[in-house]
N, C-alpha and C positions, 0 to 999 in steps of 0.2 A: 695435504702439508705444503707451506708457502715454499717458493725454491729460494735458497739463500742467494743474497746479492751483497756486492762489492758496491760503496757509492765513492766516486772519485770527487773527492773534496777540494776545492780550490781556496777556501775559506772567504768567498766573496757572495754577491748576492745571487747570481744565477744559481751557482751550488745550492745555497740556501733555499731558493724558492722551489727547486727540482727535488729538492730532499722533502720539504714540506708536502709536495703532491705526492710523492710516493708514499709518504707515511699516513698520508690521509686515505689513499688510494688502498692500501694495506694489504697490496698484491704480493709484495716482496718482502721476505725477512731480509732486512740491512744488518749485517753481522760485524760490517769494519766499513770505517772509510778509509781511503787510500790519498796519499797527498806525497807529492815529489819534492824536495828540496834541495835546496843547494848544502852540499855537505860542508864546503870550507865555510860558507857565511851562517849556517844553520838559519836558512831563512826560506819560504815559500818561492818557488821559481814563479818570476815576473812580477807577482804580488809584492814581494820584498818584505812579507810580513815574516817578525821573528816566531821560531818554532814555541817559543813559550805561550805566546797568545793563541798560535794553532791548537796546544795542548789543552789550553783553558776553553777553547771551542770545544774539542771534543769532550771535555769532563763534563762541561753545561748540557751537552747534547745527549750524554749518555750512550756514548756510541764508541767500542774500542778505536784506536787510530792505529793503522800502519804508515809508518813514515818510509818513502823510496829515496835514498840520499843519491845524488847524481854528482859528480864531479864537476868543476867551476866552470869549464867550458868541455861539456860533452860531445863527441862526434856522434852522428847519428848511428854508427855500430857500436859504441858504448852504449848510447841510450837503448837501442834495442835489445843488447845483451842482458842490461841489469833489467830494463823490462820483463823480458823472457823470465827470467831468475825468479822474478817477484811473483809472476803470475802462474808459475809452476807450482810455488809455495802455496799461493792462495786457492790455485783449483783442488790442492790435496785437502782443503779444508771442508770439501764440497760444496763452493760456490759456483754457481752456474751462469749468475749474469752480473753485467758490470753497467753502472747507472752513470749517466753523464748530464752534464748541464748544456750541453751547446744546444745552439739555438738555430742559425741556418749557414755555418760554414759545411758546405758539400764535401770539399776535397779533406777535411778534417774526420768528418764523419766515415767517409770510405777508408780512410787510414785506419781509423779505430775499428771499424766493421773486419779489415782483412786480417789485422793482427789478432782478434780475440776471435774470429771465426776460425783461424788456425791452430787455435789450442783449443777449441770447443767451447767458449765462454760467448753468451748472447749477449750482446751491447743493448742498453735501453736509453731512450732519449725523450724523457717526459715534456721537455720545452720545445721541442724540434717543430719548426714551422710557426711558431704561434708570432703575432704581433708584437716587437719588442717593446713597442709604446705602452701596449696592453698590459704587457708584461713588470713593468718596472711600476705603473701604477696600482697594479694589484699586490706586487711588491709592498709598497708603501701603506697601502690600504691595510694588509693583514697585520701591521704593526712591526714589520721587520726597521732594522735600524744599520745603516751600512755607512764606512766612510772610504773616501777614495786615498788609495795606497800609492797608486803610481798612473801617472798620465804620460802617454805619447805625445812629445813635443811637437810632431808633424802635425797634431790634429789639435792639442790645447795647450794653453800656457801652463807656467809653474800655480797661478793663483788657484787652480782646480783642484791640484795636491793637498789633501788633508780636508778639503770639504765634507761635510755631510750630506748624503743625496736625499734631496726634498724636492717639493715641488719648484721654487727658484733656482736650484740646481738643473733642473731639467730645461726649464725656460732658458736658462743662459746657455746652454748647449749649443754650438754653429749648426746649421743645416746639414752639414757633411758627417756629423757624429751621430752614430747609432745611440737611441738612449739606453740602450744596457751596453754600450760598449763593446759589441761581440765581433768588431773589426780588430779588435785589439788597442781602442783609442783610450780607453783608462780600466784600471783594475780596483777591487775594493774589498773592505774585510768587514764582515756583518757582525756584529757585535751584541745583537737583542733581537729578539722575535720569538714568534708563538713556538718555535721548535727548541727554543733554550729554556733550561731550567731558572737560569738566572744570566744577567747581564756580564759580559765580560769586560774586566777594568783594563783601562789603559790609559794613558796620557799620550799627547801628540808632540812629538820632538822636533827636530829640525826637517827641513824640505832638503832633499839631498840631488844634484844633477849628477847623471850617469851618462856616458857615451859610449857608443859601440860604433865599430867601423862598419860603413855600409860595404858590400861587394862590388869590386871594380867590374865595369862592362867596357866593351869595345869603344862605346858611343860617351862614353863618360871616364876620363882618365884623373881627374881631380879627386884628391881624397876627401870622401864625405863622412857623416856621421849621423847616427840615428842620436836624438835627444831624448832621455826618458827624466821625468821627474818623480822622486820619492820621498812622500811623506812618512819619516820614521815614527812607528807606534811604539811605547813604551810600557812593557807590564807593570801594573802597580803591585 
């Protein structure tokens, strides 16, 4: 019997490709998707996608969805407590594996492994250490369709928000930007592809600028901000 697995679903391209590979491999029984959302705004953390579109994705995928609600600005202690409670309930369902779409961030993988090993759940990384340019081309060749919902203004300008990822998008990326946005340069929402029963319908709304304060350092006392551009997707 295949081990039961939870899939950590961000709604974007890396999650979609990782899920595709897991389903093709058929080694795990993916019994649920798991997504962190902002409780106040009812949007996926960092991606900025509304829960209504997330739920449409899960319905089209045919996999149940667990939403972990986080406060607007959770402390690390808050996050760990909420996550611990969620994982305890998940483990009680007989789930033994947790699957991620991470590609090469070593610190993030180490953190996930430490947290999950402590409660007896084994992490799985189907895309780990694969070439990101090859991955994004494979993603497109498989027929996936995804739109950029958030860009980090430190890497990309406003014009990249709301763009469909295609060959032109890849060519337009600056050299310092990873083709899969693995360093947080951009985030996406996948709305069609081989794992979906039907496309997710939406229309593109406004592009919104949001700023977040940078932590002060002794070397820099000036107040600086991180700038992010969010393309609002509206469910039809």
